[in-house]
N, C-alpha and C positions, 0 to 999 in steps of 0.2 A: 893398805888394799883395803879397796869399798863392798858394798854388796847391797842390793835392793834385793828381800823379800817378798816373794806374793804369796799367797794363800798364805797367810803367819802364821794364823790361829794365834796361840799363848802367846809362841816365842819363844817354840823347845830348840826348832836349829838355827834361828839367828842367835839365842844365847850358847852355843855352841861357836859361833860366827864369831862373838863380840871373845870372848874368854881366848879365842884363836889371837886375836890382835886386829881382826879388824870390824870396822867400823860400817855402822848403817845409811846409809842416803836412805830407804825410803821401807817400812813395813805397809802391806793392803792384804789385806781382811775383811769380810764382808760385814762380822759379826760385831758390832758396837760394844759386848762385854768384856771379848778378845781386843779389841780395839787396848780398853781402857787399862786391861792385864800388859799389853805392848808400853803403853802409858808411861804407869808405873813404874815399869821394868828399867827405862828409859833415867827416870828419875831417879831413881838408885841411882843407878852404874853414875850420874853427874854428882850427886851429893856426895854417893863414897871416894870418886875420884878427886873431890874437893875438900875435901875433909868433913865435910857438915852431916854424916848418915845419922846422926841424932834427931836431924828433922824426919828422914824416912822411919827411923823407931817409934818418933813419937806417934808418926799417922798411923801404924801397926799396932800402935797402942790406944787408939781410938782418940787422943788427944787433941788432931786435930784434923780438921774436912780432907777430900782428895780436893780441894780445887785450892786450900792453900798449900798443899804439897807438891804441885803443877806449879803454882808461882814462883816454888822457889829452882823449876829450872827452866832452861832459853826455851821462851816460841819456840822456835823452829826448829828444838830436838822432838818435843813433844809434834810438831808438825810432820814431820818423818813416818808417823804413824797414820796412815790413812782407812776411814770407814768408808770401804768401795766394794763395790758389789765389781766384778773385770768382769765386762761383758765390750761387747762390739761399741755399743753406743759413748759407754766410762769409759774408755782407751784417750780417745782426745785430751778429754777431762783430767785423768791419772797421768798421761805423758807432760802436759803443761806442768800439776805439781812438782811433780820430778825433776824436771829441768829446772824449771824454781829453785831445787835443793841442790842441782847439781853446780847451779854457779861456771856451765862450760868444763867442769871435770868430765873425764870416762867412768866407764861403769870399769870394776875388774871380775867382779860376780853376779851370775844371779843366780839368789835360793828359792826350795820352797815346791810343793808337790800341790795339784788340784786336791779337793774332796776327793776321798778313794771308796768312800764307800760301793761306789757303784762296780769296782773294780776288783770288790773281795771275794775271794771265795766262800766267804758266808754268805746265803741265803740265795746261791744259784741252785740253780736247776734242772739237767737236760731235759729237754722235753722231745726230743725226737734223736732218730738215729744220723741228722743231720747235724747233730751239738747244738740247735735253736736254744743260744742261751737265755732264761730270765728272770725277773729280778723277784723278788718275795712278796709285788705290788700287784705282778701276773704284767708289768709293762715289758718288751723285749727290753735287752739291755742298753742298745743301739739305739734305741730311743729316747737316750737319758742324757738332756744336754749335760752333765755331769761328765759325761767321756769324753767332750771335745774343748773341752779347757784347755787343752795339751795346745791349741793353737793358739790362743791368745795368750800364753807360756809364748812361742815361737815369735809371734807380734812384740812380745818383750825383747828377744834374741835378737831379730834383727833391727828395731830400732835404738838399740846400746851395745849390743857390737859388744858385751861383755869379753874378757880374756877366756877364762871359762867359768858355767855352768852346772846348779845340779841339780837334780830336778829324782825328788822324793816319793815312793809309792808303794803299796802293799804291793808284794810278788805277785798279788794276783793280777797287775799289769800287763805281765809276760804273757799269760794264758788266755788272757781275755778275750773271747771274741776270734781264738784260734791267730794271736797274738795282733789281731789286725790291729788297737791303735796304737801298741808299740810301735808295729812298724811304720805305722803311720806320721805319728811324732820324730822318729827316728831322721824318715827321710824325711822331713821339713825343715826339722834342724842342721841335719847334712846341706840341704841347700839353701839355708841360710847362712851357712857358711864353717859350721864346725865337725871334728870327728868326733865321736860319739861312742860309749862303752858303756857296758853298766855287770854291777856284778850286786848277788843277791849276800846283805848283812847280817849278825846275827846280835843283837842287842845288848845278851850275856855276855859274848865275848869282846864288851869293851866297858864292864863294870857295872852295867844293867844290870837289877833284880828280878828279869822276868825272861822271856823263852819269846822274842818278837824280831821276824823276819820280815825285812824290806829290801824294795830293789833299790841300789842305788846308780841314776845315769847321770855321767858324768860326760861333757863336752869340752872341750876346747878349740880353739881358733885355728882353721887352719895352717894359717901362718905359723904358730908358735910351735917350737920345737920338743912340745908335751907328750909324755903317757898316760894312760890311767895312774891315780895318786896309789898309794898303797896307806892303809891306816891300822895304825900301831893298836894293836890287839894286848887287853892287860885283864885276867881272870880273878874272883874273888872268892874265898871258900865262904863269906858269910853269910849264915841263914836270914830268911827275913824275919824269924820271930828275933834274930838280934837284933837287928837291923829296926825294928819296932821298938827294944827294951825301955829304949827311955820316952816312951811317950807316954801319956799318962794312959790308966784303963779308962773307958767309958764306956755308958751306958746307951743302948737306944735313943737318941733326939738328944745326946749330951752334948760340951764340946768343955775343951778345956784348955787354958792359955799359958800353963806352966808346966815346965818337962818332970816328968817323971825322974831324972835322973838327970847330974851336971856330969856328969862321967862323960865324955863323946868317946865313942868304941873310932879305932884305926879307919876302916872304912868308910863310917863318916863323914872324917875330914880327908880321907883321899877322895874318896866321891865330890868333894866339893858340898854334900848336902848340909855338913851343922857343922859353926863357925863359935868360939866361943862366949860370943855377945848376941847368939842372935836371939831374938824374939819366937816364942811357937804360937803361929795361928793360924786358921783354918783341920783346927785338930777336932772336929765337927761330925759328929756318926747323924746319918739317915733316924727318921724315927722307925721300927721295927712294930707289925703287931705281932703277937703274944703265939699264933699257930705259928709266923715266920720265924719264931727264931723255935721253936719245938721241932718246926722243921730244920734252921740250923744247927742244933746240938746232932740232929738224929748223922748230919754229916759230918762234923766235927769228929764226932767218936768213928764212923766208918771210917774216915782220914789216921783219925791215929794211931785205929786196928789195923795195921797191916797195908796204909795208902790206900783205901777202898773209897769208890765213889761212889755217893746216892744214885739210884737210880730212879726215877721217878713214881714207877710202878710199884717200888717195892714200900710206901710209904704205908703209914695205915689211913683208914678208909676217910676219916674224919680231917686225914687231914688234905688230902686230897680236892683241891677246888678245881683243876684243868680237866676238860674232857678230852683235850688228846693227848695220848698216854703212850703213842706211839712215836714221834718227832721233838725234837729237845730234853730229851728226856735226863741229861746231865740241868736243867738250867738253876738244879742249887749246885753251887762249888766252892769250896773252901780254898784259898790262899793258901800254899802248901808252904805254910810256919815253919817245918824243922828242913828243907830245903834250898839251897842257895838260888834257887830261881824258881818263880814261879809261871803259872800262863798269863797270857796278853793279858794285859791293861789295855780294855777298850772303851768308846765314847758309850757307850749301850747301861754303865753304871748311873748315868746321868738319870736313869728311866727306875731302876732298882738296882739292890746289890746284892741280889738272890745267887749270880756267879762271883762275889767276893766278899762271902762271906771271912769273918777274920777268923783266923786260926784258936784264941784262947775260948773254950770252952765257956768260961766263966764272963765272958762279954757277951756270946751269943748275940753278933751284929755284924752291919756288915762293916766294910773298914769304913773309914774316915778321908776326906776331902786331903789333908796334912800326907797318912798311909799312901792312898791312892800316886800322890804326888810321889812318895817316896820311890816309889815301885820304881814311874816313869825318871825316877835319877836328879830330880827336879830340885833344886836348894830350897830350905825350910825357909830360907827368907827372901823367898820367891810368892808373892802376894798375887791369887787370882782373884778378879773385881767380878761383881754380879750377884754371889749368893754360891751357894753349895751346889743348887744343879747344871748353874751355867762353869761352874769350875771343875766341877768332875767331866763334862761335855770338853771344857778345853786341854784338861789335862789326856783324856781318853786320846782324841784324837791328834796328838802332840808328838814329833820327833824325840825321845830320850836324848836332853842336854851333853848327858857322857858320851853319846853313838854321835851325837852331832861333832863335839868337840875334836873326836877323832876327826870324821870326816873336813872338818875345817883345817885342823893341821898338815890331813893328809894333803888340801889342795892350795893352801899356801906355801907346805913344801916345791907344789908345782912350780908353781908361778915367782917362787925367789929363784929358783934353779930354771928358767926361761928371762931370767933377769930382768923381771919386774919385783916392785919394791914400792 
C-alpha cells in the first residue's frame, strides 16, 4: 500500500507509515531543509534494504558529501520529496509531478496536517464576549491564510480519491473559531466522498516520552466497509534521565559524537530509538550565556526540590531582563528528568532553550538536538539537515514516529480488513 504525505515536515508521520510497510509516492513540504531531511531518510532506507548501510554511515561520519550519498540512491526515490508551497497556483505542477511518479497506480492513503500554529491554543486571547480569537501578532485568527490549507488538502482528496486519509493537527483545531475550521473541513471531506471521524490521541500512550495531545482525523471512502481504526497502545516507565543516560555530558555550545555507554537500555531498543551499530549525530547543545545558566541552575534546584517550577518574578533582580513579569512567568522550564514523560516538545525550542532545560544541574544547559529528537521518539540514525536551529524546528513540528507507527498500523488493518492489499 502507498501514501502521499502533505505538509510532510521532517517526516515523523511518514516514518511511522514506512515502518508499518507503506511505500511513499510523494512527500511535499515548503521548507527546503526539511525536504533534504526527507531525501536523506529515503536514501537511508534504500541503502539499508540493499545492504549498503555503510554508505549512509560514512555520510554520518562526514566521510562523504550529501551529494555523494544521494548519488547512491535512485533519482526517482529522491524525487518523491518535493520542495513546494502548496497553493492554488502550485497544485497543477504538484499534481503533474505526482502523476508521473504514480505511473497510473491509485493512491491508498493521504496523510499529513497543515501548519498548526494558527489553531494552537497557545497565543490565543479572548477579546470580547463574542469570543473573538486573536493571534499573538493581533491579527484575527480567521485572517491567517494557514487556517484554510485544509481546503487544499481536500483538493488532493478529490484528485486522487485515496481509500483513507489521516489529517493530524493540534487539539485546538476542534475548538478554533468555535469549531468553524474543523466543521468546514469535515463538510468538504464528506462532499468529496468520505466518512470522517476524529479522536484525540496522547503520545505517551504509544511509548513517546512526552505529554502531547493531537487530534487525528481519519476518513475513508463511503463505498468501503471501514470504521475508525483502533490504535494499539503501550506504556513504559523509563524516565527521561534513563533515556538520556547513554548520551555524553555536554557543556553549552559543545557537541560529542561518541556514546557515553555502549549498553542500550530496553526502552531504546523497543522504541527503535537506538541500535547496536548506530553512530551518534546531532548531540549538540546551543551556547548559553552565564546569566541564563545561573537561572537554569535555580530552575533545576527547584524542580529537584519537590517538583517546583520557577516563577520568573522569584528570580534575583540582577537576573531579570524582561519588563513583563505578569505573563509567560514559566518561560524557564526544566525537562522532567525523573518522570517517564516530560512536557510537550515545541518548535519554539529553535529560538531559545529556556523552556527545555536539561535536568542535570552539572550541565546547566538547554537540551541538545539529539535529546529533543529522542523526546519525540526519532531514532538516533535519523539525521536532520540544515544545522542546529533548523533541526530543532523540524523536530518540534514533527509527529512522533512511535505514535505515527501506531496510527499507520491501525490504518493498515482497516484497509486489509476491507480487502485492500
